Backbone as CSV, one residue per row, in Angstrom:
resi,resn,N_x,N_y,N_z,CA_x,CA_y,CA_z,C_x,C_y,C_z
1,MET,-42.149,36.691,-32.593,-41.489,37.231,-33.779,-40.049,37.609,-33.407
2,PRO,-39.071,37.108,-34.168,-37.663,37.412,-33.847,-37.373,38.895,-33.939
3,VAL,-36.510,39.368,-33.030,-36.124,40.776,-33.022,-34.762,40.904,-33.676
4,LYS,-34.662,41.735,-34.680,-33.398,41.938,-35.383,-32.621,43.056,-34.721
5,ILE,-31.356,42.768,-34.420,-30.500,43.761,-33.768,-29.612,44.377,-34.829
6,THR,-29.745,45.661,-34.982,-28.942,46.345,-35.993,-27.497,46.440,-35.530
7,ASP,-26.598,46.676,-36.480,-25.171,46.730,-36.174,-24.838,47.809,-35.175
8,GLN,-25.593,48.940,-35.219,-25.242,50.029,-34.313,-25.592,49.724,-32.864
9,PHE,-26.556,48.802,-32.656,-26.915,48.444,-31.271,-26.274,47.138,-30.807
10,ARG,-25.587,46.445,-31.727,-25.007,45.150,-31.380,-23.988,45.243,-30.234
11,PRO,-23.072,46.226,-30.233,-22.128,46.330,-29.095,-22.832,46.565,-27.767
12,LEU,-23.896,47.405,-27.793,-24.624,47.660,-26.551,-25.317,46.400,-26.048
13,PHE,-25.836,45.620,-26.985,-26.499,44.375,-26.607,-25.498,43.401,-25.978
14,PHE,-24.323,43.298,-26.585,-23.277,42.406,-26.068,-22.855,42.799,-24.657
15,ILE,-22.686,44.113,-24.437,-22.294,44.603,-23.103,-23.378,44.296,-22.089
16,SER,-24.632,44.427,-22.480,-25.745,44.171,-21.564,-25.790,42.710,-21.156
17,VAL,-25.577,41.808,-22.134,-25.591,40.373,-21.815,-24.458,40.022,-20.867
18,CYS,-23.243,40.544,-21.154,-22.094,40.278,-20.277,-22.335,40.816,-18.871
19,SER,-22.929,42.006,-18.790,-23.207,42.606,-17.486,-24.190,41.754,-16.711
20,PHE,-25.205,41.200,-17.435,-26.192,40.350,-16.778,-25.537,39.090,-16.215
21,ILE,-24.629,38.487,-17.001,-23.939,37.277,-16.546,-23.079,37.567,-15.328
22,ILE,-22.341,38.680,-15.355,-21.476,39.049,-14.227,-22.306,39.300,-12.980
23,VAL,-23.418,40.042,-13.141,-24.279,40.338,-11.989,-24.874,39.063,-11.430
24,SER,-25.310,38.145,-12.329,-25.881,36.883,-11.869,-24.854,36.066,-11.097
25,THR,-23.604,36.044,-11.600,-22.534,35.310,-10.914,-22.245,35.908,-9.551
26,LEU,-22.192,37.242,-9.490,-21.936,37.905,-8.204,-23.049,37.633,-7.214
27,ILE,-24.306,37.632,-7.683,-25.432,37.357,-6.793,-25.348,35.931,-6.271
28,SER,-24.948,34.989,-7.201,-24.804,33.593,-6.789,-23.720,33.446,-5.738
29,GLN,-22.589,34.160,-5.918,-21.505,34.086,-4.936,-21.891,34.729,-3.624
30,ILE,-22.662,35.833,-3.717,-23.097,36.501,-2.485,-24.000,35.594,-1.678
31,ASN,-24.844,34.806,-2.368,-25.781,33.919,-1.684,-25.165,32.567,-1.330
32,ALA,-23.888,32.346,-1.714,-23.246,31.073,-1.422,-22.907,30.976,0.065
33,ALA,-23.002,29.749,0.582,-22.788,29.523,2.015,-21.500,28.737,2.248
34,THR,-21.097,28.664,3.519,-19.958,27.868,3.958,-20.447,26.820,4.942
35,ILE,-20.020,25.587,4.748,-20.402,24.485,5.638,-19.119,23.855,6.171
36,LYS,-19.048,23.719,7.480,-17.844,23.142,8.073,-18.201,22.290,9.274
37,GLY,-17.332,21.329,9.558,-17.556,20.450,10.695,-16.354,19.564,10.920
38,THR,-16.546,18.487,11.688,-15.463,17.573,12.045,-15.962,16.141,11.969
39,LEU,-15.079,15.259,11.541,-15.378,13.829,11.533,-14.803,13.214,12.802
40,TRP,-15.701,12.807,13.711,-15.290,12.254,14.999,-15.432,10.742,15.009
41,THR,-14.539,10.067,15.761,-14.738,8.653,16.043,-15.755,8.533,17.163
42,LEU,-16.081,7.310,17.543,-17.046,7.109,18.635,-16.428,7.363,20.004
43,ALA,-15.096,7.442,20.060,-14.426,7.803,21.306,-14.496,9.312,21.491
44,GLU,-14.871,9.769,22.661,-15.080,11.201,22.907,-13.793,12.001,22.666
45,GLY,-13.916,13.031,21.816,-12.802,13.933,21.573,-11.724,13.398,20.652
46,VAL,-11.941,12.256,20.017,-10.930,11.663,19.140,-11.402,11.771,17.689
47,PRO,-10.714,12.581,16.858,-11.131,12.725,15.451,-10.588,11.595,14.582
48,HIS,-11.165,11.469,13.400,-10.607,10.562,12.395,-9.327,11.201,11.854
49,GLN,-8.210,10.522,12.003,-6.918,11.085,11.592,-6.434,10.517,10.266
50,THR,-7.360,10.294,9.360,-7.044,9.936,7.979,-7.939,10.758,7.065
51,GLY,-7.423,11.167,5.916,-8.220,11.949,4.985,-9.397,11.144,4.451
52,ILE,-10.612,11.627,4.651,-11.835,10.949,4.215,-12.617,11.884,3.302
53,VAL,-13.139,11.356,2.208,-13.901,12.158,1.251,-15.273,12.510,1.831
54,VAL,-15.622,13.804,1.763,-16.933,14.292,2.200,-17.608,14.955,1.005
55,GLU,-18.908,14.689,0.817,-19.654,15.225,-0.323,-20.862,16.010,0.142
56,ALA,-21.151,17.107,-0.574,-22.416,17.837,-0.422,-23.255,17.496,-1.638
57,VAL,-24.353,16.756,-1.440,-25.152,16.217,-2.536,-26.472,16.964,-2.615
58,SER,-26.774,17.537,-3.771,-28.038,18.248,-3.946,-29.190,17.255,-3.956
59,ILE,-30.331,17.661,-3.395,-31.499,16.789,-3.324,-32.320,16.986,-4.592
60,SER,-32.179,16.052,-5.520,-32.917,16.101,-6.778,-33.091,14.681,-7.263
61,SER,-33.762,14.539,-8.381,-34.013,13.198,-8.909,-32.715,12.502,-9.307
62,LYS,-31.726,13.297,-9.702,-30.448,12.734,-10.126,-29.410,12.692,-9.003
63,ALA,-29.722,13.290,-7.885,-28.784,13.334,-6.747,-27.408,13.775,-7.197
64,GLU,-27.323,14.914,-7.838,-26.061,15.405,-8.383,-25.108,15.812,-7.267
65,THR,-23.890,15.359,-7.342,-22.874,15.765,-6.379,-22.391,17.166,-6.717
66,VAL,-22.537,18.077,-5.770,-22.186,19.472,-6.025,-20.743,19.754,-5.671
67,GLN,-20.342,19.372,-4.485,-18.973,19.643,-4.049,-18.384,18.429,-3.351
68,ILE,-17.060,18.298,-3.454,-16.325,17.231,-2.788,-15.135,17.854,-2.063
69,THR,-14.903,17.436,-0.849,-13.749,17.908,-0.104,-13.137,16.736,0.645
70,LEU,-11.979,16.953,1.248,-11.264,15.910,1.987,-11.034,16.396,3.410
71,SER,-11.352,15.545,4.372,-11.140,15.933,5.763,-9.653,16.016,6.077
72,ASP,-9.329,16.855,7.042,-7.941,17.028,7.455,-7.452,15.763,8.162
73,ALA,-6.258,15.299,7.779,-5.728,14.058,8.340,-5.194,14.229,9.755
74,PHE,-5.187,15.454,10.263,-4.686,15.697,11.626,-5.818,15.861,12.628
75,ASP,-6.774,16.766,12.338,-7.834,17.040,13.315,-9.223,16.630,12.841
76,GLY,-9.349,16.004,11.660,-10.642,15.516,11.179,-11.592,16.571,10.665
77,SER,-11.142,17.829,10.567,-12.044,18.899,10.129,-12.224,18.894,8.613
78,TYR,-13.353,19.443,8.158,-13.607,19.602,6.727,-14.338,20.915,6.517
79,ILE,-14.337,21.416,5.284,-15.026,22.673,4.990,-15.468,22.696,3.528
80,PHE,-16.694,23.173,3.298,-17.207,23.475,1.964,-17.359,24.991,1.862
81,GLN,-16.855,25.567,0.806,-16.978,27.004,0.596,-17.757,27.294,-0.679
82,GLU,-18.481,28.433,-0.664,-19.257,28.878,-1.817,-20.242,27.807,-2.275
83,VAL,-21.020,27.294,-1.322,-22.073,26.331,-1.640,-23.301,27.104,-2.124
84,PRO,-23.777,26.890,-3.353,-24.933,27.633,-3.876,-26.205,27.326,-3.091
85,MET,-27.203,28.201,-3.254,-28.487,27.985,-2.595,-29.093,26.666,-3.073
86,GLY,-29.760,25.995,-2.159,-30.368,24.715,-2.484,-30.520,23.852,-1.249
87,ARG,-30.964,22.616,-1.445,-31.143,21.668,-0.354,-30.148,20.521,-0.551
88,TYR,-29.454,20.150,0.544,-28.341,19.214,0.431,-28.372,18.148,1.531
89,TYR,-27.829,17.012,1.172,-27.405,16.013,2.144,-25.875,16.032,2.179
90,LEU,-25.291,15.823,3.363,-23.847,15.658,3.489,-23.560,14.190,3.797
91,ARG,-22.528,13.669,3.170,-22.181,12.274,3.401,-20.672,12.070,3.265
92,CYS,-20.167,11.032,3.957,-18.757,10.629,3.885,-18.653,9.310,3.140
93,HIS,-17.490,9.075,2.580,-17.218,7.785,1.955,-16.756,6.822,3.031
94,GLY,-17.577,5.780,3.309,-17.179,4.734,4.237,-16.448,3.626,3.516
95,LEU,-16.269,2.504,4.202,-15.530,1.398,3.614,-16.315,0.762,2.476
96,ASP,-17.616,0.476,2.707,-18.455,-0.144,1.672,-19.751,0.622,1.438
97,GLU,-19.905,1.764,2.068,-21.160,2.499,1.954,-20.933,3.966,2.292
98,TYR,-21.984,4.784,2.028,-21.945,6.194,2.415,-22.413,6.349,3.862
99,ILE,-21.807,7.308,4.547,-22.209,7.637,5.924,-22.784,9.046,5.895
100,TYR,-24.095,9.180,6.147,-24.779,10.464,6.029,-24.763,11.230,7.351
101,TYR,-24.791,12.557,7.234,-24.970,13.399,8.421,-26.396,13.174,8.918
102,GLN,-26.538,12.729,10.182,-27.825,12.262,10.679,-28.238,12.973,11.959
103,ASP,-29.546,12.889,12.238,-30.070,13.375,13.514,-29.965,12.248,14.541
104,PRO,-30.318,12.499,15.809,-30.186,11.460,16.835,-30.983,10.191,16.554
105,ARG,-32.026,10.288,15.685,-32.822,9.109,15.358,-32.199,8.283,14.239
106,GLY,-31.079,8.767,13.678,-30.435,8.054,12.599,-30.967,8.396,11.231
107,MET,-31.717,9.509,11.124,-32.268,9.952,9.847,-31.341,10.980,9.206
108,ALA,-31.171,10.897,7.872,-30.343,11.864,7.160,-30.939,13.258,7.295
109,VAL,-30.093,14.240,7.619,-30.535,15.621,7.836,-30.412,16.409,6.537
110,GLU,-31.477,17.153,6.205,-31.475,18.014,5.020,-31.027,19.420,5.409
111,LEU,-30.018,19.936,4.729,-29.554,21.296,4.964,-30.139,22.203,3.883
112,ALA,-30.905,23.215,4.307,-31.518,24.161,3.365,-30.667,25.428,3.318
113,VAL,-29.876,25.584,2.260,-29.012,26.747,2.089,-29.773,27.793,1.284
114,ASP,-30.133,28.921,1.935,-30.912,29.947,1.242,-30.281,31.332,1.321
115,SER,-29.111,31.424,1.904,-28.429,32.715,1.978,-26.952,32.479,2.276
116,ALA,-26.210,33.584,2.314,-24.770,33.478,2.575,-24.524,33.277,4.053
117,GLN,-24.911,32.121,4.577,-24.751,31.853,5.994,-23.585,30.915,6.240
118,MET,-23.167,30.834,7.482,-22.064,29.972,7.898,-22.651,28.814,8.698
119,TRP,-22.565,27.626,8.145,-23.016,26.432,8.842,-21.813,25.828,9.566
120,THR,-21.873,25.751,10.879,-20.771,25.183,11.670,-21.290,24.045,12.543
121,GLY,-20.372,23.232,12.995,-20.760,22.133,13.873,-21.511,21.022,13.175
122,ILE,-21.351,20.911,11.861,-21.995,19.812,11.122,-21.065,18.606,11.230
123,ASP,-21.145,17.946,12.362,-20.183,16.899,12.710,-20.729,15.498,12.436
124,PHE,-19.830,14.607,12.083,-20.147,13.191,11.901,-19.559,12.410,13.066
125,HIS,-20.225,11.334,13.462,-19.711,10.432,14.493,-19.856,8.993,13.988
126,PHE,-18.735,8.335,13.737,-18.785,6.939,13.279,-17.472,6.253,13.628
127,ALA,-17.542,4.934,13.708,-16.375,4.137,14.085,-15.324,4.201,12.990
128,PRO,-14.052,4.163,13.347,-12.989,4.208,12.332,-13.011,2.957,11.467
129,PHE,-12.892,3.139,10.167,-12.794,2.007,9.257,-11.412,1.927,8.637
130,LYS,-10.601,2.964,8.849,-9.191,2.924,8.477,-8.398,2.828,9.770
131,LYS,-7.800,1.685,10.005,-7.159,1.427,11.290,-5.727,1.969,11.336
132,GLY,-5.363,2.504,12.484,-3.985,2.887,12.725,-3.590,4.235,12.137
133,ILE,-2.366,4.616,12.430,-1.792,5.881,11.963,-0.451,5.571,11.311
134,TRP,-0.216,6.139,10.143,1.055,5.920,9.451,2.189,6.653,10.167
135,ARG,3.292,5.933,10.353,4.496,6.545,10.900,5.639,6.280,9.926
136,ASN,6.485,7.243,9.766,7.581,7.144,8.809,8.903,6.951,9.552
137,TYR,9.603,5.855,9.236,10.892,5.574,9.845,11.976,5.813,8.798
138,THR,12.969,6.620,9.146,13.953,7.050,8.161,15.370,6.654,8.560
139,TYR,16.237,6.747,7.570,17.654,6.428,7.724,18.331,7.371,8.717
140,LEU,18.028,8.666,8.641,18.697,9.648,9.488,18.101,9.708,10.885
141,GLU,16.788,9.701,10.971,16.142,9.922,12.273,16.117,8.665,13.138
142,HIS,15.951,7.485,12.537,15.784,6.262,13.319,16.932,5.275,13.154
143,GLN,18.016,5.712,12.499,19.239,4.910,12.381,19.038,3.579,11.650
144,LEU,18.239,3.579,10.592,18.199,2.404,9.729,19.552,2.242,9.048
145,PRO,19.979,1.014,8.745,21.305,0.821,8.126,21.431,1.467,6.751
146,GLY,20.329,1.585,6.025,20.367,2.172,4.697,19.108,2.963,4.416
147,ALA,19.174,3.796,3.384,18.036,4.664,3.059,16.985,3.958,2.216
148,ARG,17.358,2.871,1.520,16.422,2.158,0.660,16.083,0.813,1.295
149,VAL,14.801,0.592,1.577,14.340,-0.649,2.202,13.862,-1.595,1.108
150,HIS,14.468,-2.800,1.049,14.153,-3.762,-0.008,13.176,-4.834,0.452
151,GLY,13.054,-5.047,1.738,12.164,-6.100,2.217,11.875,-5.954,3.697
152,VAL,10.697,-6.446,4.110,10.292,-6.410,5.513,9.756,-7.796,5.880
153,TYR,10.215,-8.347,7.016,9.813,-9.674,7.456,9.440,-9.617,8.939
154,GLN,8.443,-10.435,9.326,8.111,-10.544,10.744,8.536,-11.910,11.249
155,MET,9.291,-11.924,12.342,9.777,-13.155,12.932,8.742,-13.743,13.893
156,ALA,8.971,-14.977,14.316,8.026,-15.671,15.196,7.861,-14.964,16.536
157,ASN,8.904,-14.264,16.999,8.814,-13.558,18.279,8.180,-12.176,18.158
158,GLY,7.728,-11.821,16.948,7.070,-10.536,16.739,7.973,-9.436,16.227
159,GLU,9.287,-9.661,16.253,10.215,-8.647,15.760,10.049,-8.442,14.252
160,ILE,10.275,-7.208,13.823,10.266,-6.880,12.415,11.705,-6.747,11.934
161,TRP,12.043,-7.484,10.897,13.363,-7.379,10.285,13.240,-6.593,8.994
162,CYS,14.107,-5.593,8.814,14.119,-4.774,7.606,15.417,-5.014,6.845
163,VAL,15.286,-5.206,5.556,16.452,-5.390,4.685,16.649,-4.105,3.896
164,THR,17.812,-3.485,4.046,18.092,-2.224,3.374,19.344,-2.355,2.512
165,ASN,19.630,-1.294,1.758,20.847,-1.292,0.938,22.110,-1.194,1.789
166,GLY,21.968,-0.943,3.090,23.120,-0.863,3.979,23.189,-1.985,4.993
167,GLY,22.397,-3.046,4.777,22.377,-4.157,5.716,20.990,-4.366,6.282
168,SER,20.875,-5.258,7.247,19.579,-5.566,7.855,19.544,-5.087,9.302
169,CYS,18.325,-4.934,9.824,18.164,-4.515,11.218,16.902,-5.130,11.790
170,ARG,16.856,-5.197,13.103,15.687,-5.709,13.818,14.961,-4.535,14.486
171,PHE,13.637,-4.614,14.510,12.830,-3.568,15.157,11.924,-4.234,16.187
172,ASP,12.093,-3.858,17.451,11.322,-4.473,18.534,10.089,-3.666,18.916
173,GLY,9.738,-2.681,18.101,8.607,-1.815,18.407,9.031,-0.479,18.974
174,GLN,10.302,-0.392,19.373,10.824,0.841,19.947,12.041,1.363,19.180
175,VAL,13.040,0.509,19.003,14.281,0.947,18.359,14.702,-0.062,17.294
176,PHE,15.514,0.415,16.339,16.106,-0.430,15.313,17.520,-0.826,15.753
177,THR,17.852,-2.109,15.618,19.178,-2.609,15.963,19.784,-3.261,14.732
178,LYS,20.934,-2.761,14.293,21.572,-3.304,13.102,22.131,-4.691,13.374
179,MET,21.991,-5.572,12.361,22.520,-6.927,12.467,23.978,-6.929,12.013
180,PRO,24.913,-7.150,12.919,26.333,-7.140,12.528,26.751,-8.470,11.903
181,GLY,27.845,-8.436,11.146,28.461,-9.660,10.662,28.037,-10.131,9.300
182,VAL,26.904,-9.620,8.758,26.456,-10.063,7.447,27.180,-9.280,6.372
183,LEU,27.842,-9.992,5.464,28.543,-9.353,4.356,27.646,-9.359,3.127
184,GLY,27.798,-8.355,2.271,27.025,-8.316,1.038,25.614,-7.801,1.246
185,HIS,24.901,-7.723,0.152,23.519,-7.246,0.158,22.573,-8.401,0.463
186,ILE,21.597,-8.189,1.347,20.655,-9.235,1.726,19.545,-9.321,0.679
187,ASN,19.331,-10.542,0.144,18.303,-10.761,-0.865,16.994,-11.272,-0.279
188,SER,17.062,-12.118,0.736,15.841,-12.646,1.341,16.138,-13.217,2.721
189,ILE,15.064,-13.412,3.497,15.173,-13.987,4.844,14.111,-15.077,4.978
190,PHE,14.499,-16.208,5.535,13.582,-17.333,5.708,13.712,-17.855,7.126
191,GLN,12.566,-17.970,7.850,12.593,-18.477,9.216,11.872,-19.817,9.280
192,GLU,12.490,-20.772,9.957,11.880,-22.085,10.121,11.052,-22.139,11.401
193,SER,10.281,-23.214,11.543,9.377,-23.344,12.686,10.120,-23.430,14.014
194,ASP,11.375,-23.889,14.000,12.143,-23.984,15.245,12.825,-22.664,15.614
195,GLY,12.584,-21.606,14.826,13.158,-20.301,15.113,14.438,-20.006,14.360
196,LYS,15.017,-21.004,13.711,16.251,-20.798,12.960,15.983,-19.883,11.770
197,ILE,16.879,-18.930,11.546,16.702,-17.942,10.492,17.820,-18.078,9.466
198,TRP,17.436,-18.147,8.184,18.389,-18.208,7.085,18.396,-16.872,6.374
199,ILE,19.595,-16.333,6.156,19.741,-15.033,5.505,20.483,-15.240,4.197
200,SER,19.812,-14.917,3.100,20.396,-15.096,1.775,20.970,-13.772,1.300
201,THR,22.244,-13.768,0.883,22.920,-12.520,0.527,23.681,-12.674,-0.792
202,THR,24.263,-11.571,-1.234,25.116,-11.604,-2.420,26.466,-12.245,-2.116
203,ASP,26.716,-12.606,-0.851,27.971,-13.227,-0.449,27.717,-14.575,0.219
204,GLY,26.639,-15.248,-0.205,26.345,-16.555,0.351,25.209,-16.552,1.352
205,VAL,25.118,-17.647,2.131,24.016,-17.869,3.074,24.540,-17.817,4.506
206,TYR,23.769,-17.160,5.366,24.097,-17.077,6.791,22.965,-17.708,7.598
207,GLN,23.327,-18.265,8.743,22.349,-18.854,9.656,22.373,-18.071,10.966
208,TYR,21.186,-17.686,11.439,21.077,-16.910,12.686,20.233,-17.706,13.670
209,GLN,20.839,-18.044,14.824,20.127,-18.807,15.843,20.711,-18.498,17.211
210,ARG,19.821,-18.262,18.163,20.221,-17.943,19.541,21.222,-16.777,19.566
211,ASN,20.895,-15.734,18.838,21.699,-14.507,18.774,23.110,-14.733,18.220
212,THR,23.300,-15.840,17.482,24.607,-16.135,16.887,24.460,-16.227,15.375
213,LEU,25.349,-15.525,14.659,25.325,-15.502,13.202,26.526,-16.264,12.666
214,THR,26.287,-17.274,11.812,27.381,-18.052,11.245,27.213,-18.177,9.732
215,ARG,28.317,-18.246,9.014,28.307,-18.436,7.567,28.026,-19.906,7.266
216,PHE,27.112,-20.166,6.318,26.702,-21.516,5.991,27.463,-22.003,4.758
217,LEU,28.187,-23.115,4.895,28.935,-23.710,3.791,29.779,-22.665,3.061
218,SER,30.672,-22.047,3.779,31.450,-20.930,3.235,32.355,-21.341,2.084
219,ASP,32.722,-22.620,2.003,33.622,-23.068,0.944,32.872,-23.692,-0.236
220,SER,31.560,-23.444,-0.314,30.750,-24.050,-1.369,30.569,-23.076,-2.526
221,GLN,29.705,-23.474,-3.481,29.406,-22.648,-4.639,28.318,-21.612,-4.345
222,LEU,27.873,-21.542,-3.101,26.799,-20.622,-2.743,27.363,-19.208,-2.628
223,ALA,27.188,-18.434,-3.669,27.676,-17.052,-3.664,26.496,-16.092,-3.585
224,ASP,26.008,-15.636,-4.731,24.876,-14.704,-4.766,23.592,-15.525,-4.727
225,THR,22.975,-15.628,-3.538,21.820,-16.512,-3.354,20.527,-15.721,-3.208
226,GLY,19.413,-16.419,-3.460,18.101,-15.781,-3.393,17.169,-16.492,-2.427
227,ALA,16.031,-16.986,-2.942,15.013,-17.613,-2.093,15.524,-18.912,-1.474
228,ILE,15.059,-19.193,-0.234,15.413,-20.419,0.481,14.129,-21.047,1.024
229,VAL,13.939,-22.348,0.809,12.799,-23.064,1.376,13.270,-24.432,1.858
230,ARG,12.478,-25.050,2.747,12.760,-26.420,3.191,11.559,-27.278,2.816
231,ASP,11.812,-28.445,2.227,10.708,-29.315,1.817,10.305,-30.236,2.960
232,ILE,9.274,-31.076,2.716,8.729,-31.924,3.785,9.697,-33.028,4.209
233,ASP,10.728,-33.301,3.395,11.727,-34.304,3.750,12.934,-33.704,4.457
234,GLY,12.918,-32.396,4.682,14.006,-31.756,5.407,15.113,-31.195,4.542
235,ASN,14.980,-31.327,3.232,15.993,-30.772,2.344,15.859,-29.256,2.249
236,LEU,16.994,-28.602,2.154,17.023,-27.145,2.013,17.278,-26.804,0.546
237,TRP,16.391,-25.982,-0.053,16.532,-25.583,-1.444,16.954,-24.124,-1.491
238,ILE,18.027,-23.858,-2.225,18.611,-22.518,-2.246,18.741,-22.054,-3.697
239,GLU,18.031,-20.974,-4.009,18.142,-20.384,-5.346,19.451,-19.625,-5.461
240,VAL,20.098,-19.718,-6.617,21.339,-18.986,-6.869,21.087,-17.988,-7.982
241,LYS,21.435,-16.726,-7.727,21.185,-15.662,-8.689,22.083,-15.820,-9.918
242,GLY,21.621,-15.230,-11.022,22.403,-15.271,-12.248,21.690,-16.048,-13.335
243,ASP,22.159,-15.885,-14.572,21.507,-16.503,-15.715,21.761,-18.006,-15.815
244,ASP,22.838,-18.500,-15.260,23.235,-19.892,-15.495,23.464,-20.688,-14.215
245,ASN,22.894,-20.265,-13.109,23.252,-20.890,-11.835,22.256,-21.925,-11.324
246,GLY,20.975,-21.824,-11.688,20.015,-22.832,-11.282,19.693,-22.822,-9.793
247,ILE,19.583,-24.039,-9.218,19.193,-24.166,-7.814,19.985,-25.292,-7.154
248,PHE,20.219,-25.143,-5.827,20.928,-26.164,-5.062,19.983,-26.800,-4.046
249,LYS,20.182,-28.101,-3.815,19.478,-28.820,-2.741,20.522,-29.308,-1.738
250,TYR,20.297,-28.992,-0.452,21.201,-29.451,0.609,20.455,-30.479,1.448
251,ASP,20.937,-31.705,1.452,20.261,-32.813,2.147,20.779,-33.044,3.563
252,GLY,21.557,-32.083,4.055,22.124,-32.221,5.390,23.566,-32.666,5.374
253,GLN,24.029,-33.177,4.206,25.399,-33.654,4.089,26.142,-33.002,2.930
254,GLU,25.460,-32.872,1.801,26.122,-32.296,0.642,25.133,-31.537,-0.228
255,LEU,25.716,-30.739,-1.128,24.918,-29.938,-2.051,24.744,-30.677,-3.368
256,HIS,23.512,-30.580,-3.932,23.219,-31.119,-5.247,22.767,-29.961,-6.133
257,HIS,23.374,-29.839,-7.294,23.129,-28.712,-8.185,22.208,-29.143,-9.328
258,PHE,21.175,-28.316,-9.613,20.236,-28.607,-10.696,20.214,-27.430,-11.676
259,THR,20.299,-27.762,-12.969,20.277,-26.762,-14.034,19.361,-27.245,-15.158
260,GLU,19.439,-26.576,-16.306,18.652,-26.984,-17.464,18.974,-28.416,-17.883
261,GLN,20.208,-28.847,-17.659,20.593,-30.202,-18.036,19.846,-31.258,-17.229
262,ASP,19.311,-30.836,-16.070,18.556,-31.773,-15.226,17.045,-31.625,-15.420
263,GLY,16.618,-30.762,-16.362,15.192,-30.646,-16.650,14.566,-29.301,-16.358
264,LEU,15.324,-28.341,-15.815,14.766,-27.007,-15.591,14.422,-26.358,-16.933
265,VAL,13.363,-25.578,-16.946,13.016,-24.814,-18.140,14.076,-23.759,-18.410
266,ALA,14.581,-23.151,-17.352,15.630,-22.145,-17.481,16.472,-22.144,-16.224
267,ASN,17.730,-21.738,-16.352,18.612,-21.681,-15.185,18.335,-20.468,-14.311
268,GLN,17.783,-19.416,-14.896,17.463,-18.219,-14.116,16.133,-18.432,-13.407
269,ILE,16.144,-18.300,-12.093,14.964,-18.592,-11.261,14.567,-17.336,-10.507
270,TRP,13.251,-17.096,-10.463,12.736,-15.925,-9.751,12.313,-16.255,-8.319
271,ASP,11.739,-17.431,-8.116,11.267,-17.760,-6.769,11.138,-19.277,-6.650
272,VAL,11.091,-19.750,-5.393,11.011,-21.181,-5.098,9.894,-21.390,-4.078
273,PHE,9.121,-22.485,-4.282,8.024,-22.772,-3.356,7.925,-24.269,-3.148
274,SER,7.724,-24.673,-1.887,7.539,-26.079,-1.547,6.106,-26.284,-1.076
275,ASP,5.356,-27.187,-1.747,3.954,-27.381,-1.359,3.826,-28.535,-0.366
276,ARG,2.597,-28.794,0.094,2.362,-29.794,1.137,2.507,-31.220,0.625
277,GLN,2.472,-31.391,-0.689,2.630,-32.722,-1.267,4.099,-33.084,-1.501
278,GLY,5.000,-32.162,-1.192,6.414,-32.436,-1.362,6.970,-32.008,-2.695
279,ASN,6.200,-31.254,-3.469,6.680,-30.762,-4.757,7.418,-29.436,-4.586
280,ILE,8.433,-29.247,-5.394,9.174,-27.990,-5.435,8.796,-27.268,-6.721
281,TRP,8.375,-26.007,-6.585,7.968,-25.211,-7.736,8.982,-24.084,-7.944
282,LEU,9.443,-23.961,-9.189,10.395,-22.919,-9.552,9.742,-22.017,-10.593
283,THR,9.787,-20.727,-10.365,9.219,-19.795,-11.339,10.335,-19.143,-12.134
284,HIS,10.066,-18.973,-13.442,11.030,-18.374,-14.358,10.376,-17.217,-15.101
285,ASP,11.168,-16.300,-15.558,10.687,-15.252,-16.448,10.454,-15.874,-17.824
286,ARG,9.279,-15.652,-18.405,8.957,-16.254,-19.692,9.984,-15.879,-20.768
287,SER,10.461,-14.642,-20.700,11.380,-14.192,-21.731,12.739,-14.888,-21.644
288,TRP,13.015,-15.556,-20.485,14.295,-16.257,-20.333,14.127,-17.772,-20.406
289,SER,12.855,-18.209,-20.534,12.601,-19.641,-20.543,13.082,-20.264,-21.842
290,SER,13.703,-21.449,-21.736,14.201,-22.138,-22.927,13.133,-23.002,-23.577
291,SER,11.953,-23.097,-22.925,10.844,-23.873,-23.465,9.682,-22.934,-23.722
292,ALA,9.281,-22.785,-24.981,8.263,-21.794,-25.363,6.950,-22.057,-24.639
293,GLY,6.379,-20.958,-24.089,5.076,-21.034,-23.452,5.090,-21.533,-22.031
294,LYS,6.255,-21.903,-21.501,6.324,-22.404,-20.127,6.993,-21.380,-19.233
295,GLY,6.449,-21.217,-18.006,7.049,-20.291,-17.076,7.352,-20.929,-15.744
296,VAL,6.869,-22.191,-15.522,7.087,-22.864,-14.251,7.550,-24.287,-14.513
297,THR,8.565,-24.725,-13.789,9.020,-26.103,-13.862,8.631,-26.798,-12.562
298,LYS,7.984,-27.948,-12.656,7.573,-28.686,-11.465,8.479,-29.897,-11.289
299,PHE,9.040,-30.037,-10.075,9.825,-31.208,-9.750,9.041,-32.022,-8.728
300,SER,8.757,-33.265,-9.027,8.113,-34.144,-8.071,9.190,-34.876,-7.285
301,MET,8.999,-34.971,-5.979,10.046,-35.556,-5.144,10.222,-37.063,-5.416
302,VAL,9.273,-37.666,-6.134,9.376,-39.103,-6.370,10.424,-39.454,-7.433
303,ILE,10.936,-38.419,-8.126,11.934,-38.718,-9.153,13.350,-38.448,-8.630
304,SER,13.493,-38.419,-7.302,14.808,-38.404,-6.642,15.699,-37.254,-7.056
305,LEU,15.203,-36.021,-6.857,16.050,-34.856,-7.121,16.960,-34.629,-5.932
């Protein structure tokens, strides 16, 4: 039978309910536990030095995730605070699966939290699935030519070349060395199988070979250049930046210029690719294409471009 609460007792009833909720919450917090440990690699004394997600999962039919934390990226430690009473499995997010806190037999260990206790030494041991450590190389600390890096290339000898707003530099694994002599902003770098390196800039094309940098066809129309490729017949294809510049082919003796008048969908080109069959592929922005619905123009070498 429902109990009717008169108006004069309604405030007292409200206070009693609130007091019950507060007391229940305080009791829950008093009984909450702390769980902490470290994520170790299989090498003795070496922690996982990347942030890895760790979960405390309640043992129920729904396997509800109660708490989530992230391991420290420096020492591999993690901590759960105010874990309510209950039974839990702890697990980490692996590359393709969960990694559970286990006993020596490889069985998942159940943690029974029944009071405000401190669980320590709940450590995981598993092989690293995130390889390496991130290092930050900066303009001020490591003497990069510029603060904004536009491109990174690896050469055949293993060197890393960086293209910045202040020029390009080589990195041998220890120090950065600025490349002198290149004028303008570098747009791209292309290395051939014989080690010859082509540098495309806003001031034309440069060739780098045997530690010597020379300007390529300095009296030509090659000004603000982009992608460079060589086809199977030995021709060099050089993209020229701008809305109306198209692409140039250098056959070893002279330059040949191709534009919309020669069959290009558009004169503005985003990238150039040479396939194994001898075809040259040019990509265009659809919004700049002069042919509706087309974004790529294919040139077959059999039509004597």
